N, C-alpha and C positions, 0 to 999 in steps of 0.2 A: 440523489444517487451518489454513493461514495465508492470509489475504487480503491481497494487495498493493493498496494504495490510494495515489493520488497525482495530482498535476496532469498534464496532457497532456505527454508528452515526458520525464517524470521517470525512465523506464526500467522501468516495471512489467512489460511483456511480456518484455523481454529478460531481466530478473532471474528471472521465473517459469520460463522455459525453462532458463536456465543453472543455477539452483539445483536443479532436478529432475535434470539430467544430473550435477551434482556429487554429489548424494546417492547415486544408483544406481551411479555409477562408484567412489565411495568404498567402498561395501560392497554387492556384488551380492546379498547376502541381504536387503537392505532394499528394499522396493518403494515407489515414489513415482509419483504421477500429477499431471497438470495439468488444471485446469478453467477454461475460458474463459467469463466471464460478460459479455463485451462483445458485444452483438448487432449492433453496427454496424461492427466492425473488418473490414477487407478483406484486409490483408496482415499476417502475423504472423511473427516470427522463430523460431517453433517450431510444431510440430503438436500441438494440444491432444488429450489423451486423451479428455476429455469436453468437448463444445462446445455452448453454448446455441444456436448458429446452426443446429444440427440440428433445433431446434424452432421457432425464430423467425427469419424472414427479413425484414430491415429493409425491403427494396424492396417486398415484398408488403404489409407494414404501411402503408407510405406510399401505395401504390396503393389499398388497400382503404378507408382512412380519409381519403384526399385530404389528406395531410400533407406538409410539407417535411421535410428531413433532421433538423432539431432536434426538431420535434414527433414525428416518427416514432421517434426515439431515445428520447424520454421515454416514449411509449406502449409501445414494445418492452420497455423496462426494467421498466415496471409489469406487463407481461404475463408476465414471467418467473416470477412466483409461481404461475402455472397449471401450470408444468412441474417444480415442485420434487420431486414424487414420482418423476418420470422420472429426474431427476438423482440422487436418492437411490438408485434401483434400479441405475443405472450405477455409482455409487460402491460399492455392495454387491458388484457383480460383480467389480470389481477387488480389493476387500478390501485397500486399501493401508495402508502404515505412515505415509506422508506424503501430504498433499493440498495442492497449491499453487494458489491461486485468483487468476486474473488478472481484475481488474475494469475497467470502462469507462474510456477515456481521459478522458472528461469526469467529473471527480471528483464533481460534484453528482448525477449519475445514480444512483450507488450509495450515496454517503455521506449525502446530504441529503434523499433521498426516503424514504418509509416502507418501500419495498420492500427497501432495502439491509439494515437491521437485521433485518427479517423473514426475509430469505433467510439471513443469517448465523446466526440463532437456529434456523431450521428445518433447515438442512443440518448444523448441529452436533448431530445426534441421537445417542442412545445414549451411548457412552463416548468420542465424538470430542471432543478438546480443540481449542480455537480460539484464534487470535491475529490481530491486525490489524497489518500492517506499513505505516507511512506513510512515503513516500519524499520526502526533501528533495533537490531537484535541485541538485547542487553548483554549477552555473553560476549559478543564480538566487539563491542565498543567500550570495554573496560580499560583498554589501553589507548593512549592518545592516537597512535597510528591507526588502530581500528576505527576509532571515532572519526578521524579525519577522512579516511577512505569512504566511510558510509556517508559522511556529510557531502563529499564530492558527488556521490551517486544521487543523493537527495537533490542537490543543486542541479544536476543534469536532468533529473525527472521534472523538476520545476521549470526548467528551460524548455523541455519538450511539451509540457502541458501548460503553456504560458497563460492561457485565458481561464484556467480552472484553479480555484484556491487549493493550496497545498497545506496539509496537516502532517507534521512530523510526529511519529508515535514511538516512544521507547517501549518496546514490547517485552513480554515475559519478565516483568520486574519482580515477580515472586521468586526468581532464581538468583537474585542478588540482594544484598542488604541495603538498609536505608542510607548508610554513608556512601555507598557506591552509587546509588540513585542520585543523591544530592550532588556528587562529584560530576556525574555525566550531565545532569541538568545545568550545573554551573558552567561547564564547558560550552554548552549550547547558547548560553546567555552572555558569557564573557570570554571572547576569543583570546584575550591577552592571558587569561588564566589557562586556556588550552595551550597557548604557545609556551607558557612557563612550565606546564606539566610535560610537554613534549621535550623541552630542553633538559628536564630532570630525569625523565624515565626512558627515553629512547637513546640508542647509540648508533654510531657509525653513519652509513649512508642513509639508513631509514630515518635517523634523527635529522640529518641535514635536509632531506626531502620533505619530511613532515614539518619542519620549521618553516621552510619556504612556503608550503601550502597553507599552513596556519596563518602566516603573515598575510596571505591573500585574503583570507576571511576576516582578519583584523581590519584590513582596508575596506572590505565590502560592507562591514557593519553587521547588523543583526539579520538572522534568517527567521523562518517560521518557528513559533514556539514548539518546544519538544514536550509532548504530553506523555507522562508515564502511565502505563496501563498493564494490568494483568487480568487474564480471564478467570484466574483462580480467586480473585478478590472482587466483591461487588463494588467496592469503592473505586476500583480502577475503571470499571465499566461506567460507573456514575460520572467520573471525571471526563472520560472520553465522550460520553453521550452529551454531557453539558457543553463540551467544547464544540461538538458538531452542531448543537442548537445555536450556539453563538455565531458560528460560521454562516449558517443559513438563516435567512429572514423568513421564518415559517409563517409569518402573517400574510405574505404576499404570494406564496406558492403552495400548490398542492403537494408537490414532491420536494422533499428536502432531506 
């Protein structure tokens, strides 16, 4: 079971649908399903096999509790815990090899409220192995400041889901060139290079704050490997799928 988490527009929903299709087309004997945990989404690039919206309707929550869109989303996300048994029953009916979970576009709804880790631990029942994939939006992390900001979010998510392996994904790499991809990957592997780029490319208060934060990561050492991926290129899905296989010991678990 892999949870896709990231900022709005980072490509979670598209990647969820495409990786499922990739897996089942690669080997028809392998079953995969998608699970949507965003109660407020209206248009999706794929049709979820299991959908929290079958149990929670955002508009009804807003009407019943006299809430606006933001308050309604927060309450709807918190109410998801009431339907975990229903979701588990649906998962049991599918009995899949792979489960790809699409979380809310608003990162904080799943990652930073108590319900997110609770849902992840509860749905990870039995012999289901779990991972969290955090998406780095390639367009946003082209500058050191954007990369550092996203790296802080990824570290926060890793802290919130401490017992679950974290995979960092550089998403939408088809929108940038190879040199830019190499630069971002290098920043993720060499924080001193990140600090040097920050010193060269940022200015004023942003530069000073970014330098301080980058120094923290220099002291912390390495983080999870940053995996480049584009749903427009099969090799990108090949790379991601191979990484998922390495994370999970598929010889010991039905679900991976």
